[in-house]
Structures are given as C-alpha cells and as structure tokens.
C-alpha positions in Angstrom: 0.0 -0.2 -0.1 1.4 3.3 -1.1 2.0 6.0 1.6 -0.1 9.2 0.8 2.1 12.1 -0.3 2.1 14.9 2.3 0.4 18.1 1.4 2.7 21.1 1.0 2.1 24.7 2.0 4.6 27.2 0.4 4.7 30.5 2.1 5.7 33.1 -0.5 5.1 33.8 -4.1 8.2 34.9 -5.4 10.3 33.0 -8.0 11.5 30.6 -5.4 7.9 30.0 -3.9 6.3 29.6 -7.2 8.9 27.3 -8.7 8.9 25.1 -5.6 5.1 25.0 -5.7 5.2 23.9 -9.3 7.7 21.2 -8.8 5.8 19.8 -5.8 2.6 19.9 -7.7 4.1 18.0 -10.7 5.3 15.4 -8.3 1.8 14.7 -7.1 1.6 16.7 -4.0 -1.4 18.8 -3.0 0.1 22.3 -2.8 -1.2 25.6 -1.3 0.6 28.9 -1.6 0.2 31.4 1.1 1.4 34.9 0.5 0.8 38.5 1.6 1.7 39.7 -1.9 1.1 38.4 -5.3 4.1 37.6 -7.5 4.0 41.0 -9.3 4.7 42.7 -5.9 7.7 40.6 -4.9 11.3 41.4 -5.2 11.4 38.9 -8.0 9.3 41.1 -10.2 12.2 43.8 -10.0 15.0 41.3 -10.8 17.0 41.7 -14.1 16.5 37.9 -14.3 19.5 37.0 -16.2 21.0 33.6 -15.4 24.1 34.8 -13.7 25.1 33.5 -10.2 25.4 36.7 -8.1 25.6 37.6 -4.4 25.0 34.2 -3.0 27.0 31.4 -1.1 28.2 28.7 -1.0 29.5 27.9 -4.4 29.3 24.2 -3.7 25.4 24.4 -3.7 25.0 27.3 -6.1 26.9 25.5 -9.1 24.7 22.4 -9.2 21.4 24.4 -8.6 22.4 26.9 -11.2 23.2 24.1 -13.7 19.7 22.4 -13.1 18.1 25.9 -13.5 19.9 26.6 -16.8 18.7 23.4 -18.3 15.1 24.1 -17.1 15.1 27.7 -18.4 16.8 26.7 -21.8 13.9 24.2 -22.3 11.3 26.6 -21.4 12.8 29.1 -23.8 12.9 26.5 -26.7 9.3 25.2 -26.1 7.1 27.9 -24.5 7.5 31.3 -26.0 4.6 32.8 -23.9 6.7 32.1 -20.6 8.9 35.1 -21.5 12.2 33.2 -21.2 14.7 33.8 -24.0 18.4 32.5 -24.7 20.5 35.5 -25.5 24.1 36.1 -26.2 26.1 38.8 -24.3 29.5 39.6 -22.8 30.9 39.7 -19.3 33.5 42.5 -19.3 36.8 42.1 -17.5 38.9 45.2 -16.4 42.5 45.3 -15.1 43.1 44.9 -11.4 40.0 42.8 -10.8 39.6 39.0 -11.1 37.2 37.8 -14.0 33.9 36.5 -12.8 34.0 32.8 -12.8 30.6 31.7 -14.0 30.9 32.5 -17.8 33.6 29.8 -18.1 31.0 27.3 -17.1 28.5 27.9 -19.9 28.9 25.7 -22.9 30.0 27.6 -26.0 31.7 30.4 -24.2 34.3 32.4 -26.1 36.7 35.3 -25.6 35.3 38.6 -26.6 36.6 40.4 -29.7 37.9 43.9 -29.3 35.0 45.4 -31.1 32.6 43.7 -28.6 34.3 45.4 -25.6 33.7 48.9 -24.1 36.4 51.5 -23.7 38.7 50.4 -20.8 38.1 46.8 -20.8 40.9 44.4 -20.9 38.8 41.4 -22.1 35.6 39.7 -21.8 33.8 36.4 -22.2 30.9 35.9 -24.6 28.1 33.4 -23.8 24.6 32.7 -24.2 22.3 32.3 -21.2 18.5 32.4 -20.3 16.8 35.7 -19.5 13.4 35.9 -18.1 11.0 38.8 -18.7 9.5 38.7 -15.2 6.2 40.4 -16.2 5.6 37.3 -18.4 7.5 34.7 -16.4 6.0 34.9 -13.0 2.4 34.8 -14.3 3.4 31.7 -16.3 4.8 30.1 -13.3 1.5 31.0 -11.4 -0.8 29.6 -14.3 1.2 26.4 -14.4 0.6 26.0 -10.7 -3.1 26.7 -11.0 -3.4 24.2 -13.9 -2.1 21.5 -11.6 -4.6 22.4 -8.8 -2.4 24.6 -6.6 -4.7 26.7 -4.4 -4.0 30.4 -3.3 -4.4 32.2 -0.1 -3.5 35.9 -0.2 -2.8 36.9 3.3 0.0 37.7 5.7 1.3 35.0 7.9 2.4 35.9 11.4 3.5 32.6 12.8 4.0 29.1 11.4 1.2 27.8 13.4 -1.2 29.7 11.1 -0.1 27.4 8.2 0.9 24.1 9.9 -1.6 21.4 9.3 -1.8 17.6 10.0 0.2 15.6 7.4 1.6 18.9 5.9 5.1 20.1 5.1 5.5 23.9 5.2 8.1 25.6 2.9 9.1 29.0 4.1 10.1 31.0 0.9 9.3 34.6 1.9 12.8 36.1 1.4 13.3 39.1 3.9 9.8 38.5 5.1 10.9 35.2 6.6 11.9 37.4 9.6 9.5 36.6 12.4 8.7 33.2 11.1 12.0 31.6 12.3 14.8 32.2 15.0 17.5 33.1 12.2 18.9 36.7 12.5 21.2 36.1 9.5 19.1 37.7 6.9 19.8 41.2 5.7 18.6 43.4 2.9 20.7 44.1 -0.3 19.0 47.0 -2.0 19.0 47.0 -5.9 17.9 49.8 -8.1 17.3 49.4 -11.9 16.1 51.7 -14.6 13.8 50.6 -17.3 14.3 51.5 -20.9 11.7 50.7 -23.8 11.8 50.9 -27.6 15.4 50.2 -28.1 17.3 48.1 -30.7 19.5 46.4 -27.9 19.8 42.8 -28.5 22.8 41.7 -26.5 23.3 41.9 -22.8 26.4 43.2 -21.0 27.7 42.9 -17.5 30.5 45.1 -16.2 30.9 44.5 -12.6 34.2 46.5 -12.4 32.9 49.5 -14.2 34.5 52.8 -12.8 31.1 54.2 -12.4 30.0 51.3 -10.2 28.7 47.8 -11.2 26.6 48.1 -14.4 24.7 45.8 -16.7 22.4 46.2 -19.6 19.9 43.2 -19.9 17.4 43.3 -22.9 14.2 41.5 -22.4 11.0 40.9 -24.4 9.5 44.3 -23.7 12.2 46.5 -22.2 15.9 46.8 -21.1 16.9 46.6 -17.6 19.8 48.8 -16.7 21.5 48.5 -13.3 22.4 48.5 -10.8 23.2 48.6 -7.1 23.9 46.2 -4.3 23.6 48.2 -1.1 24.0 46.0 1.9 21.7 47.0 4.7 19.7 49.7 2.9 16.0 49.5 3.1 14.6 52.4 1.1 12.1 51.4 -1.7 12.2 54.8 -3.2 14.3 55.3 -6.4 17.1 57.8 -6.0 17.6 60.2 -8.8 21.4 60.5 -8.6 21.6 56.7 -8.7 19.2 56.7 -11.7 21.4 59.1 -13.6 24.6 57.2 -12.7 23.0 53.9 -14.0 21.7 55.5 -17.3 25.0 57.2 -18.1 27.1 54.2 -17.4 24.6 51.9 -19.4 24.6 54.2 -22.3 28.4 54.0 -22.5 28.2 50.3 -22.5 25.4 50.0 -25.0 25.1 53.2 -27.1 21.7 51.7 -28.7 20.1 52.7 -25.6 20.1 56.3 -26.8 17.1 55.7 -29.0 15.0 54.3 -26.3 12.4 55.7 -23.9 12.9 55.9 -20.2 10.2 54.0 -18.4 11.2 54.7 -14.9 13.2 53.2 -12.0 12.2 50.3 -9.7 13.9 49.2 -6.4 13.9 45.7 -4.7 15.5 44.4 -1.6 17.2 41.1 -2.2 17.4 38.7 0.7 20.9 38.4 1.6 22.5 35.8 3.9 26.1 34.5 4.6 24.9 31.2 3.2 21.6 30.2 1.5 19.4 28.4 4.0 17.8 25.2 2.6 17.0 23.1 5.7 14.4 20.8 6.9 13.6 21.0 10.7 11.0 19.4 12.8 9.3 22.4 14.5 6.7 22.3 17.2 3.9 22.6 14.6 5.4 20.1 12.2 8.0 19.9 9.6 9.2 23.1 8.0 11.6 23.6 5.1 13.5 27.0 5.5 14.3 28.2 2.0 15.7 31.7 1.8 18.7 33.9 1.6 19.2 33.4 -2.2 20.5 37.0 -2.6 20.8 38.1 -6.2 20.6 34.5 -7.5 16.9 33.7 -7.0 16.1 33.2 -10.7 19.4 31.6 -11.4 19.0 28.8 -8.8 15.2 28.6 -8.7 14.6 25.3 -10.3 17.7 23.6 -8.6 16.4 24.8 -5.2 12.9 23.6 -6.0 14.1 20.0 -6.9 16.3 20.0 -3.7 13.2 21.1 -1.8 11.2 18.3 -3.2 13.9 15.8 -1.9 13.5 17.3 1.5 9.7 17.1 1.4 10.1 13.3 0.7 12.3 13.0 4.0 10.0 15.0 6.2 8.7 13.2 9.3 5.0 13.2 10.0 4.1 15.7 12.7 3.1 13.1 15.1 6.7 11.9 15.3 8.4 15.3 15.2 10.7 16.7 18.0 10.7 20.4 18.3 14.2 21.8 17.2 15.6 18.6 15.7 17.4 19.2 12.4 16.2 16.5 10.1 18.2 17.4 6.9 20.3 20.4 6.3 21.6 21.5 2.9 
C-alpha cells in the first residue's frame, strides 16, 4: 500500500516559492501557496532575471542548482514562448586589477570577446549565451502552471508558522526577507537593488560590467524592455528610487550600450534582495510540524530557482510526519 504524499504549504509567491510549488505539484503533492503579496509585488518582479550567479553562497550549492536551472530555463525558452524566457548572447566584461567572474567559463560554447565587442577601458571579456526571463511574463506563467495542476492560493500575511501548519503537511518557508519573524534566524539582511527601465530600443545583446569605474553596471534586454542596473547596497532599506543613482545607472549603461540612446525611459524600480552569509535550505521538525526553510538566495533567485525547487522536493520526501516530530530537531540540512 502506497503511503499518501504529504500536502505542501509554500509561504511566499516569489520565483523561489512559485517554482517550488510547481515542482511539488508536478510530483503529485497537494499544494497551497500562502502569501501576503502576489508575484508582481515581490522582489522577484524587479530582478533583471538573467541567469548569472550573483551575491549568494556557498558555491558548492550554487553551481549544481544553477546548472539545473539553466537546463530548465533553456527548455522553457525552446518550447514555451509565452513564458517570456529567451536565450540571449552577451558579454561579461573584464577590467584590469580585478579577477574575472568565474561563471561565464561554465557556460557551454563560451568564447573570448573580440575587441569590437568590448567597451572602452576593458581588458577582455567572455561571450556566452544564457537564459533571460521577462518577469512580467514569467511569474504569471509560473502561477498559471501551478493553477493548472490544482495549486490553491491564499492571499494573506502569515504571522506565525502555526497559522499554516496542518496535519500531514510540510511547510516551505520561501518569503525572502519576510521570513523574519517566522523563524529564529537573524542572519538575513537586505541588499538594495535599483534598476532603470528603457523601452523601444534596438539592444539585442546583454552586457555585465561589474568593475565599471562608475559602479557595477549591466544592460539586460528582455521581451518588452531593457533593464539597466544596478546597485547592491547591503543594509539599505529604502524602496524609493534615488535620482542620482538613476542618472549614474543610465549614463554608465549608455556608454556600454550606445543603442540605448534611441530608447524611452520607463522609470526606475527598487527591490530588496534577501542576503545571507549562506543560503538556507534546511528541513527542521518544528513544534507545529516539519518546516523547510528556503531563503537567503541574494541576487541569484532566478538563477538557482529550479535547482532549489528540486532540492526542496527531496527534503519534502524526507519530512517526518508531525506526530513523530521533535521540536528543534534538524532533520536534513543542505
């Protein structure tokens, strides 16, 4: 006789929460997503959403999760155009006095950039093709996929795990910075990111220039706009765009990608990435039942989303039933 699969409650509707809910539902679990905000209001909606490991550790976890996600997003790009995922070529710039970013060398088909593909002042660069998600399309697509598999939605704030814990249920806590108050982990911190949006351009290739003299700069073309960034202000919490930062981003981006000059400025957005010294993906037997903590993905939420979702599914399979749990026992850390 087969043991019934536990129900799953995912708290949070960002890219990690939605992807986890979808993977669990595809595996046959009854899934409910509980969230105070819809996907379009989460920090995921602000993300440049290029596959590029950024501001997340440890590498031993990030690398396999990112590889799994690359494959999943590449398949979506090839088969499901309405999901808003595209494979695009671009260049990661290298400047003197800084170490090259390591991840471009892991992408199949990478090559060294030609001189005419580099901005002034660059000493080199790596060209590769990676997935980019237009989040105004991709997040609704994930939500629709969940709904088609019977995932139910509860749009409300959660103040304690007791509110969502149920008999024979595994709770997945995937609320990013909002995980504060739902656990005993003080390691989360905000990493403020501001981006500028430009429409009606002919920009086709992305460019990332982390060591730009004007500050880390990137230009990421999507289906309907180009995202220019950015910032990574640890500890900053303001959600209001700063005009000086906006001008700095646009000026630096225009020097990297002159085709932006023909575009229309669509405004700036700000999001608070959930930073942590290490990503937390851990199954614990709490007082109210098994809880999987899944947060602290920094600037790599999209990049690791499918890998994290499959790793979470494995933890769901290891979850002890509530009747046999012991408060505070670590069942399976990752």
